[in-house]
Every structure is written in C-alpha cells, then in structure tokens.
C-alpha positions, 0 to 999 in steps of 0.5 A: 612460800619463797622468802622476801629477803632482799625485797623492798616493800613500800607501804603507805599509811603504815604508821598504824592500823591495817598499814602497820599490820601489813608492814609487820607481816612483810618485815617478819617475811624478811622484806625491807619495809619502808613505812610511808606516812604523813605523820612522821613521828608515828612512822618513825615509832613504827619503823623502830618497832619493826627493827626491834622485832628483828626486821629492816625498816625505813620511815619516810614522811609523804602525803600521798595526795601530793604527787611531788612528795610521793616522787621524792619518797620514791627517789629516797627509797631508791637512793637508800635501798636501791630498788622497789619490789613491792608496793602496798598502797594502803593509806586511806580515811573513812570519816562518817558524814550523812549524805544530805550533809556531805560537802564537796570538801568532804567528798574531795578529801576522801577521794583525794586520799583513798583514790588519787593517793593510790594513783600517785603511789603507783605513779611514783614507784612504777618507773623503777619497777618497769626498769627492773622488769618486776613488781608486786603492787597491792591496793587496799580496797574494802568490802564497803563499796564493792560488796556492801554499803554503810550509812554515812560512808557513801564517799568512802564506799564510792572510793573503795569501789573506785580503787578496784576499777583503777586496779583492773585497768592498771593491771592491764597496763603493766602486765607486760612488765613483769608487774602484777596489780591486785587488791585486798578487800578487808571487812571490819579490822580491829584498829584504833579507827574502828574502836573509837566507835565504842564497845557497843558498836564493836560488839554489834559488828562482831554479831554480824560476822560468822567467825565472831571476831574482827579481823586483825591487822595481820589478817590483811597483812598475810593476804598482802604477803601472798599477793606479793610473793613470787608464787602469786606471779600468775594472779593479776587484777584480782581481789581477796576478801578478808571479812571472816565470812561477813558478806556470806549470809543472806540474813541474820537467820543464817548467823 
C-alpha cells in the first residue's frame, strides 16, 4: 500500500492498549501520529516510545467527553502539524456491572465515553478534513454488542452497537467530501484491561477462539491502517471483524 508519509493521524485513547497498538502501526507506516488521551503522562510516554522507534508523534491531553477539549485538541494539531488526514476514534471503557445493579451513572459514563466521545472526535476533526476534501475516519467498535453478548457488559455492548449506527449515518453525510467512515470490531485483545481479569479468564477465553490466541493490539492496528489507506478509498460505512474466528463456530463442538 502507498506510504502514509506526510499524513497526520489522530488516535484517541492512544496511551495504552488497542489505541497504542493503532498508533504504533500508523507511526511505523510513517504517519505523524497524535496520541490523544485523558492521561497526559501516559500519552507523553507513548509518544516518546513512538519517536524512539523512529516515528513522529505528538501527545495531546483531551477528554473525549468534553467537546470544547476536543475542539482545542484539533486546533492544536492544526497549529502544530497543519492538517488532519486520519482519525482513529478508539477511546473507550468496559467496566463490568450486572444489569440489575447498573445505575444511570454507570450507563451514562460508558455511553458518554464510548459513543459521545466518538461524536465529539468526529465533530472536532471533520471541518479541516472537509476543507481539504480528504479524510479517513475509523471507529473502534467490538464483536460484543453487534455480534455477541457478554454478562455484566450490557452498557458496553449497547455502546458498541450504537457506534456502528453512528458510523453508517456519518459515512453518508460525508461521502461527497472525499471522506470515508468505517469501523473495526475487535474480539478479545491482549491488553492490560483483559489481563487484569486473571490467567484463568484469559486461558478460558483463548479456548473459545479458533486461532487459539488473543489478538495483539497491532492486529487491530493493521486493520485500521488498511481502512486509513488511499487504497481503501472506495470503502465506507463498513466494518472489519478482528477476532481470530471467535464468532464463527455454532458451538464448542467445532472448536
């Protein structure tokens, strides 16, 4: 694929986990990566790591729930780097709460970060993309919600399904502006968030995956890289599932 050299890529939630994996791949492919995270110390460490590996990176502190903060982030990127070509709207959380104990605050926090955060990210970056007549926007959804469910993650599942509805409508709104909007749907990815559930949980999860391993953050990053490419310019409103075949079997009989 054509190099991403010269492209500016904004990645939210990029200080760790899947977001960092996306940032690492885009930096490897010569994009100038903006590491956006609410934790600026971690964002700066991530940016330094990308630069140490030969990439170009800028850390910016911003809370995706705060529209003004996201507008300020975009303004800073344009001031420092002059353009925004790629947006990987990845920031998200997945706290476990049983549905009969779930409060409005639990629900609202997940929806605010996972869905409204994507809306704010797009709203902040879209004007500059429209002015230039070019953009690649990629949302991070999940297999959980659109394809499968999980106990104690009803709010997370609902948010990840909502992201795909947002993606499809947004894709239609910007299709005449040279901008594509797509999504990735990871399965279970080896991140600190997954590993905190313990070795037994991870081992049991791997048993349900035909490829017999968790995804690595870079596996998601490479799918984002494709959707962010020139070559993917005729693809919009679509998703790529990255799950090692997890949703394929009808039951354990086939594993």
